N, CA, C and O atoms as a MOPAC input file, in Angstrom:
PM7 MOZYME 1SCF
protein

 N   -122.18700 1    47.51200 1    39.18200 1
 C   -121.44000 1    45.78200 1    39.33800 1
 C   -121.71200 1    44.65200 1    38.16200 1
 O   -120.94400 1    43.85600 1    37.62100 1
 N   -122.85200 1    44.86200 1    38.02200 1
 C   -123.35200 1    43.45300 1    36.50100 1
 C   -122.51600 1    44.07900 1    35.24900 1
 O   -122.61800 1    43.43600 1    34.20400 1
 N   -121.91000 1    44.94900 1    35.22300 1
 C   -121.16600 1    45.28400 1    33.95600 1
 C   -119.65700 1    44.60200 1    34.48300 1
 O   -118.82800 1    44.09400 1    33.72800 1
 N   -119.57500 1    44.69000 1    35.50300 1
 C   -118.17400 1    44.15500 1    36.10000 1
 C   -118.23400 1    42.56600 1    35.76600 1
 O   -117.57300 1    42.12400 1    34.82700 1
 N   -119.02100 1    41.75000 1    36.53900 1
 C   -119.32400 1    40.74200 1    36.25000 1
 C   -119.46200 1    40.18100 1    34.75500 1
 O   -118.71000 1    39.38300 1    34.19700 1
 N   -120.46000 1    40.71700 1    34.31500 1
 C   -120.48400 1    40.27200 1    32.46100 1
 C   -119.14000 1    40.57600 1    31.91200 1
 O   -118.59800 1    39.90300 1    31.03500 1
 N   -118.63100 1    41.62800 1    32.47700 1
 C   -117.08100 1    41.63500 1    31.70900 1
 C   -115.92500 1    40.51400 1    32.14500 1
 O   -115.11000 1    40.12300 1    31.31000 1
 N   -115.92200 1    40.21500 1    32.99500 1
 C   -115.12200 1    38.98300 1    34.02500 1
 C   -115.44900 1    37.55800 1    33.17600 1
 O   -114.68600 1    36.81100 1    32.56500 1
 N   -116.70700 1    37.50700 1    33.36700 1
 C   -117.37900 1    36.06800 1    32.50800 1
 C   -116.93000 1    36.15400 1    30.77600 1
 O   -116.50100 1    35.19500 1    30.13400 1
 N   -117.11800 1    37.32500 1    30.32200 1
 C   -116.46300 1    37.33800 1    29.10100 1
 C   -115.02700 1    37.17400 1    28.85700 1
 O   -114.58700 1    36.68600 1    27.81600 1
 N   -114.32500 1    37.57500 1    29.80100 1
 C   -113.01800 1    37.39100 1    29.75200 1
 C   -112.57900 1    36.17700 1    29.83300 1
 O   -111.96900 1    35.68900 1    28.88200 1
 N   -112.83600 1    35.39300 1    31.11300 1
 C   -112.80200 1    34.16400 1    31.25800 1
 C   -113.13500 1    33.09500 1    29.99700 1
 O   -112.46700 1    32.21300 1    29.45700 1
 N   -114.31700 1    33.54400 1    29.82400 1
 C   -114.47300 1    32.93000 1    28.25200 1
 C   -113.20300 1    33.04200 1    27.18200 1
 O   -112.66300 1    32.11200 1    26.58400 1
 N   -112.94900 1    34.19800 1    27.13400 1
 C   -112.03800 1    34.46500 1    25.79800 1
 C   -110.44200 1    33.39400 1    26.17800 1
 O   -109.78400 1    32.58500 1    25.52400 1
 N   -110.36800 1    33.91400 1    27.45700 1
 C   -109.23500 1    33.30400 1    28.05200 1
 C   -109.05200 1    31.82600 1    28.06700 1
 O   -107.90000 1    31.45900 1    28.29600 1
 N   -110.05700 1    30.78600 1    27.84500 1
 C   -110.38100 1    29.84300 1    27.76200 1
 C   -109.86700 1    29.14000 1    26.45400 1
 O   -108.99700 1    28.29800 1    26.23200 1
 N   -111.20300 1    30.17300 1    25.30300 1
 C   -110.89800 1    29.91900 1    23.94900 1
 C   -109.63500 1    29.93600 1    23.53800 1
 O   -109.32100 1    28.98900 1    22.81700 1
 N   -108.85000 1    30.68900 1    23.76400 1
 C   -107.56900 1    31.43100 1    23.76200 1
 C   -106.60100 1    30.49100 1    23.82700 1
 O   -105.63600 1    30.34000 1    23.07800 1
 N   -106.92600 1    29.87500 1    24.77100 1
 C   -105.72200 1    29.09400 1    25.47200 1
 C   -106.34000 1    27.48500 1    24.32800 1
 O   -105.37000 1    26.89900 1    23.84800 1
 N   -107.35800 1    27.02300 1    24.04500 1
 C   -107.52600 1    25.84200 1    23.43100 1
 C   -107.51200 1    26.17600 1    21.94500 1
 O   -107.84200 1    25.24000 1    21.21600 1
 N   -107.13300 1    27.54500 1    21.24100 1
 C   -106.58500 1    27.69900 1    20.52600 1
 C   -105.30000 1    27.51000 1    20.09600 1
 O   -104.81300 1    26.91700 1    19.13400 1
 N   -104.74800 1    28.28500 1    21.22600 1
 C   -103.18300 1    27.84700 1    20.95800 1
 C   -102.36300 1    26.43100 1    21.22600 1
 O   -101.32000 1    26.00400 1    20.73200 1
 N   -103.39000 1    25.81000 1    22.34400 1
 C   -102.95000 1    24.04600 1    22.14800 1
 C   -103.14000 1    23.30400 1    20.46400 1
 O   -102.46500 1    22.65900 1    19.66200 1
 N   -104.12600 1    23.72200 1    20.55400 1
 C   -104.14200 1    23.35200 1    18.71400 1
 C   -103.28100 1    23.42900 1    17.72300 1
 O   -103.01300 1    22.62400 1    16.83100 1
 N   -102.83700 1    24.57000 1    17.98900 1
 C   -101.79800 1    25.34500 1    17.06800 1
 C   -100.22000 1    24.72800 1    17.39400 1
 O    -99.45400 1    24.34500 1    16.51000 1
 N   -100.01800 1    24.72400 1    18.37100 1
 C    -98.93300 1    23.75700 1    19.06400 1
 C    -98.62000 1    22.07600 1    18.92600 1
 O    -97.67900 1    21.36200 1    18.58300 1
 N    -99.81600 1    21.93800 1    19.34500 1
 C   -100.10900 1    20.24500 1    18.74400 1
 C    -99.60300 1    19.99900 1    17.08700 1
 O    -98.79300 1    19.14300 1    16.73100 1
 N   -100.43700 1    21.16400 1    16.03100 1
 C   -100.23000 1    20.79100 1    15.10100 1
 C    -98.42600 1    20.92100 1    14.45700 1
 O    -97.71200 1    20.34200 1    13.63800 1
 N    -98.35900 1    21.72400 1    15.14600 1
 C    -96.45900 1    21.99600 1    15.01700 1
 C    -95.56300 1    21.06000 1    15.96400 1
 O    -94.34200 1    21.18300 1    16.06000 1
 N    -96.21000 1    20.26000 1    16.54200 1
 C    -95.65800 1    19.05500 1    17.06200 1
 C    -94.92100 1    19.63300 1    18.70700 1
 O    -94.08400 1    19.02900 1    19.37700 1
 N    -95.47600 1    20.76800 1    18.96400 1
 C    -94.88500 1    21.18700 1    20.02200 1
 C    -95.94400 1    20.90600 1    21.35200 1
 O    -97.13800 1    20.65700 1    21.19100 1
 N    -95.33200 1    20.98500 1    22.57900 1
 C    -96.37700 1    20.81200 1    23.65600 1
 C    -95.63200 1    21.65800 1    24.88900 1
 O    -94.44200 1    21.95400 1    24.77900 1
 N    -96.41600 1    22.03200 1    26.08400 1
 C    -95.93800 1    23.20900 1    26.79400 1
 C    -94.98000 1    22.50400 1    27.64300 1
 O    -94.14700 1    23.30800 1    28.06000 1
 N    -94.69600 1    20.87100 1    28.21700 1
 C    -93.53200 1    20.68000 1    28.99100 1
 C    -92.18400 1    20.66100 1    27.80300 1
 O    -91.12900 1    21.05500 1    28.29900 1
 N    -92.10900 1    20.28300 1    26.42200 1
 C    -91.06900 1    20.83100 1    25.64400 1
 C    -90.74400 1    21.99900 1    25.51700 1
 O    -89.59200 1    22.33500 1    25.79000 1
 N    -91.62600 1    22.86100 1    25.09400 1
 C    -91.17500 1    24.47200 1    25.27100 1
 C    -90.60600 1    24.98300 1    26.59300 1
 O    -89.64300 1    25.73900 1    26.46400 1
 N    -91.05100 1    24.69600 1    27.96100 1
 C    -90.48300 1    24.76600 1    29.08100 1
 C    -89.31500 1    24.37800 1    29.45200 1
 O    -88.62600 1    24.97100 1    30.28200 1
 N    -88.94900 1    23.16300 1    28.75400 1
 C    -87.77000 1    22.36400 1    29.50600 1
 C    -86.87700 1    23.22500 1    28.75300 1
 O    -85.94200 1    23.63100 1    29.44400 1
 N    -86.87500 1    23.68600 1    27.38500 1
 C    -85.83800 1    23.98100 1    26.12800 1
 C    -85.43000 1    25.47800 1    26.75100 1
 O    -86.17900 1    26.42100 1    27.00200 1
 N    -84.02000 1    25.37000 1    26.90800 1
 C    -83.40200 1    26.36700 1    27.45900 1
 C    -83.31400 1    27.12300 1    25.89900 1
 O    -83.19700 1    26.59300 1    24.79400 1
 N    -83.45200 1    29.04200 1    26.39600 1
 C    -83.86400 1    29.97300 1    25.83600 1
 C    -82.39600 1    30.96100 1    26.12800 1
 O    -81.65300 1    30.77200 1    27.09100 1
 N    -82.25800 1    31.66200 1    25.43600 1
 C    -81.47300 1    33.32200 1    25.05400 1
 C    -82.57600 1    34.48800 1    24.76300 1
 O    -83.67800 1    34.34700 1    24.23100 1
 N    -81.98300 1    35.65500 1    25.25000 1
 C    -82.56700 1    37.09400 1    25.15400 1
 C    -81.94100 1    37.23700 1    23.64200 1
 O    -80.73000 1    37.06400 1    23.50500 1
 N    -82.77100 1    37.55700 1    22.49500 1
 C    -82.20000 1    38.14000 1    21.62700 1
 C    -81.31500 1    39.61600 1    21.58000 1
 O    -81.88000 1    40.70900 1    21.63400 1
 N    -79.92000 1    39.45800 1    21.47600 1
 C    -79.42800 1    40.88600 1    21.68100 1
 C    -80.42300 1    42.16900 1    20.83000 1
 O    -80.55600 1    43.25500 1    21.39300 1
 N    -81.02200 1    41.94000 1    19.57500 1
 C    -81.64500 1    43.19300 1    18.79100 1
 C    -82.76300 1    43.37100 1    19.38800 1
 O    -82.97500 1    44.57600 1    19.53000 1
 N    -83.78500 1    42.55500 1    19.90900 1
 C    -84.70300 1    42.87100 1    20.84500 1
 C    -85.19300 1    41.65600 1    21.46200 1
 O    -85.54800 1    40.53400 1    21.10000 1
 N    -85.00900 1    42.68600 1    23.13200 1
 C    -84.95300 1    42.01800 1    24.30700 1
 C    -86.41100 1    41.65900 1    24.53300 1
 O    -86.67000 1    41.50800 1    25.72700 1
 N    -87.46700 1    41.47600 1    23.67400 1
 C    -88.87200 1    41.04800 1    23.63700 1
 C    -88.46800 1    39.36300 1    23.02000 1
 O    -89.33500 1    38.49700 1    23.14600 1
 N    -87.54900 1    39.11900 1    22.57600 1
 C    -87.20300 1    37.87500 1    22.06100 1
 C    -86.66300 1    36.90500 1    23.14000 1
 O    -85.73600 1    37.15400 1    23.91000 1
 N    -87.35300 1    35.81300 1    23.08000 1
 C    -86.58300 1    34.79700 1    23.79900 1
 C    -86.80300 1    33.55000 1    22.72700 1
 O    -87.84200 1    33.14000 1    22.21000 1
 N    -85.16500 1    33.01600 1    22.56600 1
 C    -84.82300 1    32.42700 1    21.50600 1
 C    -84.35400 1    30.92000 1    22.64300 1
 O    -83.72100 1    30.82300 1    23.69500 1
 N    -85.14800 1    29.82600 1    21.62700 1
 C    -83.98800 1    28.36600 1    21.97900 1
 C    -82.81700 1    28.20200 1    21.65100 1
 O    -82.66300 1    28.30400 1    20.43400 1
 N    -81.80700 1    27.96400 1    22.28100 1
 C    -80.23200 1    28.06800 1    21.67700 1
 C    -79.98800 1    27.40700 1    20.82900 1
 O    -78.80500 1    27.36800 1    20.49000 1
 N    -80.82500 1    26.71000 1    20.20400 1
 C    -80.69800 1    25.41100 1    18.80800 1
 C    -81.04700 1    26.70600 1    17.99300 1
 O    -80.71700 1    26.39600 1    16.84800 1
 N    -81.50000 1    27.89900 1    17.96000 1
 C    -82.03400 1    28.43700 1    16.70600 1
 C    -81.67700 1    30.18800 1    17.16600 1
 O    -82.32300 1    31.21100 1    16.93900 1
 N    -80.41100 1    29.97600 1    17.87100 1
 C    -80.42700 1    31.20000 1    18.31800 1
 C    -79.59500 1    31.84300 1    17.02600 1
 O    -80.03800 1    32.85900 1    16.49000 1
 N    -78.45600 1    31.25800 1    16.57800 1
 C    -77.89700 1    31.82800 1    15.53500 1
 C    -78.22300 1    32.01100 1    14.17900 1
 O    -77.37500 1    32.41900 1    13.38500 1
 N    -79.35600 1    31.75200 1    13.84700 1
 C    -80.14300 1    31.68500 1    12.35900 1
 C    -81.34700 1    33.09600 1    13.28400 1
 O    -81.64300 1    34.06800 1    12.58900 1
 N    -81.86800 1    33.04300 1    14.66900 1
 C    -82.50500 1    33.74000 1    14.52800 1
 C    -82.09600 1    35.41300 1    14.67800 1
 O    -82.80700 1    36.38000 1    14.40500 1
 N    -80.61900 1    35.39000 1    15.23900 1
 C    -80.03800 1    36.73700 1    15.63400 1
 C    -79.45400 1    36.88400 1    14.23600 1
 O    -78.83000 1    37.88600 1    14.58300 1
 N    -79.11500 1    36.75200 1    12.95600 1
 C    -78.66900 1    36.71700 1    11.99900 1
 C    -79.70200 1    37.72500 1    11.52100 1
 O    -79.51900 1    38.87600 1    11.12700 1
 N    -80.97300 1    36.94400 1    11.66000 1
 C    -82.56500 1    37.71000 1    11.10800 1
 C    -82.90800 1    38.82800 1    11.47700 1
 O    -83.39400 1    39.73800 1    10.80500 1
 N    -82.53300 1    38.77000 1    13.14200 1
 C    -82.98600 1    39.70000 1    13.76400 1
 C    -81.94000 1    41.21800 1    13.41200 1
 O    -82.24200 1    42.40800 1    13.32300 1
 N    -80.91000 1    40.63800 1    13.30700 1
 C    -79.29400 1    42.01900 1    12.50500 1
 C    -80.41100 1    42.52000 1    11.32400 1
 O    -81.05900 1    43.56500 1    11.26900 1
 N    -80.38100 1    41.61000 1    10.60200 1
 C    -80.65800 1    42.11800 1     9.38800 1
 C    -81.91700 1    43.25200 1     9.36000 1
 O    -81.97600 1    44.31700 1     8.74600 1
 N    -82.87400 1    42.62700 1    10.23900 1
 C    -84.35900 1    43.36500 1    10.35900 1
 C    -84.16600 1    45.09700 1    11.00000 1
 O    -84.68800 1    46.13900 1    10.60400 1
 N    -82.97700 1    44.78100 1    12.38500 1
 C    -81.96200 1    45.97300 1    12.47200 1
 C    -81.74900 1    46.82300 1    11.72800 1
 O    -81.98800 1    48.00500 1    11.97600 1
 N    -81.22700 1    46.37200 1    10.59600 1
 C    -80.65800 1    47.43000 1     9.58900 1
 C    -81.60000 1    47.86600 1     8.91000 1
 O    -81.15500 1    48.62700 1     8.05100 1
 N    -83.14100 1    47.72100 1     8.84500 1
 C    -84.14400 1    47.91200 1     7.78300 1
 C    -83.99300 1    46.98100 1     6.53700 1
 O    -84.51400 1    47.42600 1     5.51400 1
 N    -83.15200 1    45.33400 1     6.40700 1
 C    -83.49100 1    44.73100 1     5.48300 1
 C    -83.85000 1    43.59200 1     6.03400 1
 O    -83.38100 1    42.99700 1     7.00500 1
 N    -85.24200 1    43.19400 1     4.91100 1
 C    -85.87100 1    42.28000 1     5.12100 1
 C    -85.48900 1    40.89000 1     5.24400 1
 O    -85.95800 1    40.21000 1     4.33100 1
 N    -84.66000 1    40.13200 1     6.23200 1
 C    -84.14000 1    38.73300 1     5.65800 1
 C    -84.81900 1    37.94100 1     4.78800 1
 O    -84.08300 1    37.13700 1     4.21700 1
 N    -86.38900 1    37.86700 1     4.37600 1
 C    -87.09300 1    37.28400 1     3.68100 1
 C    -86.77600 1    37.48500 1     2.48400 1
 O    -86.38700 1    36.41400 1     2.02100 1
 N    -86.72300 1    38.52400 1     1.51500 1
 C    -86.34900 1    39.18900 1     0.15700 1
 C    -84.63100 1    38.91600 1     0.35900 1
 O    -83.74900 1    39.12700 1     1.19200 1
 N    -84.81200 1    38.30400 1    -0.99600 1
 C    -83.53100 1    38.14800 1    -1.62200 1
 C    -83.35200 1    39.63800 1    -2.30800 1
 O    -84.26400 1    40.30800 1    -2.79100 1
 N    -82.02400 1    39.97800 1    -2.23900 1
 C    -81.62700 1    41.26500 1    -3.29200 1
 C    -81.51800 1    40.81900 1    -4.52400 1
 O    -80.95300 1    39.80100 1    -4.92400 1
 N    -82.15200 1    41.72500 1    -5.17100 1
 C    -82.10600 1    41.56400 1    -6.61800 1
 C    -80.61100 1    41.75100 1    -7.35000 1
 O    -80.29500 1    41.03700 1    -8.30100 1
 N    -79.87800 1    42.60300 1    -6.90600 1
 C    -78.78100 1    43.12500 1    -7.16200 1
 C    -77.79200 1    42.88300 1    -5.95600 1
 O    -78.07100 1    43.17000 1    -4.79200 1
 N    -76.35900 1    42.20500 1    -6.45700 1
 C    -75.60200 1    41.96400 1    -5.49500 1
 C    -74.90300 1    43.40300 1    -5.27500 1
 O    -74.67100 1    43.93700 1    -6.36000 1
 N    -74.68100 1    43.83500 1    -4.65100 1
 C    -73.69400 1    44.64000 1    -4.48800 1
 C    -72.65100 1    44.49200 1    -4.07500 1
 O    -72.57400 1    43.52700 1    -3.31500 1
 N    -71.05700 1    45.44800 1    -4.34700 1
 C    -70.24500 1    45.24200 1    -3.84000 1
 C    -69.70400 1    45.91400 1    -3.01800 1
 O    -70.03100 1    47.09500 1    -2.90700 1
 N    -68.66900 1    45.32400 1    -2.16200 1
 C    -67.82100 1    46.59300 1    -0.83000 1
 C    -68.84300 1    46.81200 1    -0.41300 1
 O    -69.88800 1    46.16300 1    -0.36900 1
 N    -68.37100 1    48.37700 1     0.12500 1
 C    -68.93600 1    48.91400 1     1.42200 1
 C    -70.00900 1    49.63700 1     0.96100 1
 O    -70.22700 1    50.71000 1     1.52400 1
 N    -70.93100 1    49.19300 1    -0.18600 1
 C    -71.98700 1    49.66100 1    -0.78300 1
 C    -73.19600 1    49.39000 1    -0.17800 1
 O    -74.17800 1    50.12500 1    -0.07500 1
 N    -72.99300 1    48.02400 1     0.29400 1
 C    -73.96700 1    47.09100 1     0.78200 1
 C    -74.79800 1    48.05400 1     1.55500 1
 O    -75.90400 1    48.49600 1     1.24600 1
 N    -73.72700 1    48.42900 1     3.13500 1
 C    -73.92700 1    49.29200 1     4.33500 1
 C    -74.91300 1    50.32500 1     3.98800 1
 O    -75.92000 1    50.39500 1     4.69300 1
 N    -74.74000 1    51.30200 1     2.80200 1
 C    -74.78600 1    52.55400 1     2.47400 1
 C    -76.16900 1    52.83800 1     1.91300 1
 O    -76.65600 1    53.96000 1     2.05900 1
 N    -76.99200 1    51.62400 1     1.11200 1
 C    -78.19700 1    51.20300 1     0.18200 1
 C    -79.09900 1    52.24700 1     0.88400 1
 O    -79.16900 1    53.34800 1     0.33900 1
 N    -79.71000 1    52.06800 1     1.88000 1
 C    -80.61600 1    52.59500 1     2.66000 1
 C    -80.13600 1    53.76900 1     2.61000 1
 O    -79.99500 1    53.90600 1     1.39500 1
 N    -79.77900 1    54.73400 1     3.09100 1
 C    -78.65700 1    55.77100 1     3.72400 1
 C    -79.66400 1    57.08800 1     2.49200 1
 O    -79.47900 1    57.12700 1     1.27600 1
 N    -80.41800 1    57.78100 1     3.07600 1
 C    -80.73100 1    59.33800 1     1.92500 1
 C    -79.39300 1    60.00300 1     2.10300 1
 O    -79.11900 1    60.78500 1     1.19300 1
 N    -78.31400 1    59.86100 1     3.24200 1
 C    -77.45500 1    60.94900 1     3.02900 1
 C    -76.24200 1    60.37900 1     2.15100 1
 O    -75.27700 1    61.12300 1     1.97600 1
 N    -76.24300 1    59.43900 1     1.74000 1
 C    -75.08900 1    58.89100 1     0.92700 1
 C    -75.45100 1    58.52000 1    -0.35300 1
 O    -76.35500 1    57.78100 1    -0.74400 1
 N    -74.39000 1    59.30900 1    -1.09700 1
 C    -74.88600 1    59.37800 1    -2.81800 1
 C    -73.68000 1    58.67700 1    -3.27100 1
 O    -72.56700 1    59.15200 1    -3.04800 1
 N    -73.86300 1    57.47000 1    -3.95400 1
 C    -72.65900 1    56.39600 1    -4.92300 1
 C    -72.76200 1    57.35100 1    -6.47000 1
 O    -73.58000 1    57.70000 1    -7.32100 1
 N    -71.67900 1    57.43300 1    -6.20400 1
 C    -70.56000 1    58.14500 1    -7.21500 1
 C    -69.84200 1    56.98400 1    -7.84700 1
 O    -68.92200 1    56.52000 1    -7.17400 1
 N    -70.15300 1    56.27700 1    -9.32400 1
 C    -69.66800 1    55.69900 1   -10.20200 1
 C    -68.37500 1    55.96700 1   -10.87700 1
 O    -68.48100 1    56.47300 1   -11.99400 1
 N    -67.07700 1    55.71600 1   -10.40300 1
 C    -66.00400 1    56.47300 1   -11.36900 1
 C    -65.79100 1    55.25700 1   -12.22200 1
 O    -66.11900 1    54.16300 1   -11.76400 1
 N    -65.17100 1    55.37100 1   -13.65100 1
 C    -64.29200 1    54.33600 1   -14.59000 1
 C    -65.24200 1    53.76300 1   -15.31900 1
 O    -64.94800 1    52.90900 1   -16.15500 1

């Protein structure tokens, strides 16, 4: 029984510290709980675990779409691909044959 009491005390302490840390981070970002709670959100069509503010949904969905295809949206492609080659660049089953 003592182990459970100690665990619950530690858990309570962890929750309080985590809450304080999150509030400090939100404050630095200029966020607050009311603003976040009042903002309308959408569920991302590519990852149902993402709740996205409507004002950011277009940008978020494009980035998530790229990630769903295995493309890192933060890394610019060094070689500009032409035509449909872009869609097959990560496929191991498709071999590009250059003609001419």
